[in-house]
N, C-alpha and C positions, 0 to 999 in steps of 0.2 A: 431564144432564150427569155422572153417575155411569159411565154407560157409556163416555162418550169417554175419562173420565179410564183407564177400564180399558183401552180400547183404546188410548190413547196408552201404558200403560205396558207391556202387550204388545210394542207398536212398539219401544219403547225397549229392553226386553230383548230382541228381536231385533236392535237396532241394534247392540248391547253384542255380542251372541254374534257379529254379523259384523264388528266391528272386531277382536275378538280372533282369528278364523278370518285377518283381512288382516294382521295383526301377525306371525301363525305362519307366514307363507309363503303363504297363498293369494291369489287375484288377483280373484275374483269369476267367474272362469270354469268354463265347467261341467269336470270333472274334476282342478280345482285345490284340492281340499280342504272345508275346512269352509264357507269364506265362500260357495261357491256353495250351498250346503245352507242356510244361513243365508237366503240372498235366498231359496230356496225357501221356507224357512218362514213368511219374514216375506209372500209373495206368497198363502200359504195361509192365514195368520192374517187377511189384508184380504179374501181372498175370502171367508171365514167370517163376519168382521164384516159387509160387503155384505149378504150372506144373511138375516142378522139383521135387517138394516133395510129389509127388501123390501116390509115394508107401510106404511114411510113414505116410498119413493122412487117416487112416482107421477106428479110433476108434468111437464107438458112443458118445463119449463127442465132439469131432471135428465135426460131423455131427450136432448134436443138438445144438451146440453153433452157427454155421455158419449158421444155419437156423435162429435161435435168430435173430443174426446179419442182415441177410438180412431184415429181419420183420422189424428191426429197422430202416435200410437205406430206404426203402419204403416209412414206416410211419413218417420217419424224421420231416415232415411240420406238423404233427399232421394229415393227412388225405391219404388214399390209396383208388384212385378211382378203379375201376376197370381194366380198361385198364393198369394201371401201376402194379397191382396186377400181371395181364397176362404177362406183359414184363417181370417184375423180376422173375415170376415162368419161364419163359422160359428160361432166364438166367443161373436160377439154374439147370434147366433140362439140357444143353448142356453145362454147365462147366465142362472142362477134369477132374479136383479134383474130383468133386462132382459126378461123373458119377462111383465112389467106390461104391454109395450106391444105392439102388432100388429107382427110381423116384417116387415109390409112398410113400416111406417113407420121401423122402424131402418134396414132395407136403403138405402131410399131418402136419409135424412140421411147414413148413414156414407158410400153412393157420390159423393154429391153432394161433400162436404167432402174424399174422396179425389180425384176427378177436379179440383177447385181445386188440392189440391197438386201434383198430376202436371204441370198445364199452366203454373202459376206458383207455385212452392214459396214462396216469401217472401208472397208476398198471400194464397194461399191458407192460409198458417199463421196469419197476422193476423186473417182471416177466422175461421179457428177458435179461436183465442183469444178473439174478439170473444164467439163461441157461450158459449165456457167461463167467460168472466168474468158471464154473464147470472145463473149459479148461486151465486156468490158471496152473494147477498141471504142464504139459509138454511143456516148453517155445516154441516149433517149434510148438505146436498146437495152443497155444496163439497168436503167431505170423501171423499162416496161417487164423484162424478166423478174425482179423483185416485186411488182405490182401483181404481175400475174400470179407470183406464189402467195401474195397477201389474198387474192380474190378465190384462189382455192381454199387456203389455211380457213378463211373466213367464212365459208358457203354455209357453214352449218350453223351460224352465228357466234360461234365461240373460236376463238385463236389458242390453242393449248401452248403452255410454256416452251413442250419440245419444237412444238411449230415455230414459236418466234425466235427459238436458238437457230433453227437450221436456216429462217430469215435473215438473222444478225449475220451468220457466217457468208451467205451469199452477198451480203452487202460488202463484207470484208474482203472478199473474191474480186467483186467488183469495185473495189475501190469507192464505195459508198457510205455515207455515213447513216448508221441505223436510225440517228434521231429524226432523219429525214421521214422516214417512214413511220414515224413514234414509237419505233423500237429503245 
């Protein structure tokens, strides 16, 4: 548990920096001051934490929940264009932790969820959240699923409000506090 306490402390510190940036005029958008930088720092810290857990994150539940999370983030605005799909797929295949799994398994699961979300967003979202819920049994994996979503959402240097919303919903599904992740 000591590691998670350190991770929470780091996230809390970054969250406080982000809040300080917002109160000084930043809006969390690219180029708006320290708040955007703080989100980027949070994403970087979460990515580092995920990498440190690589040897623990080898279960099918983590793999499947992470792919559902990535698809939800990609489709958060209700639409996934081919360029965005390809970009997220590339992020997945190049992620250190997800390299624990065969790339074809990752690609297949991610695309299945994206296809469902594209066909019927609400139904696809429900199915993705059900897949994410399967990781709730193991707190380390549950947190890692949200962290994976954060890393994908923040890859462009900005986490959109719709992406923050699906991350909050994933936290609720996994019985995690959104505040733990600066949401």
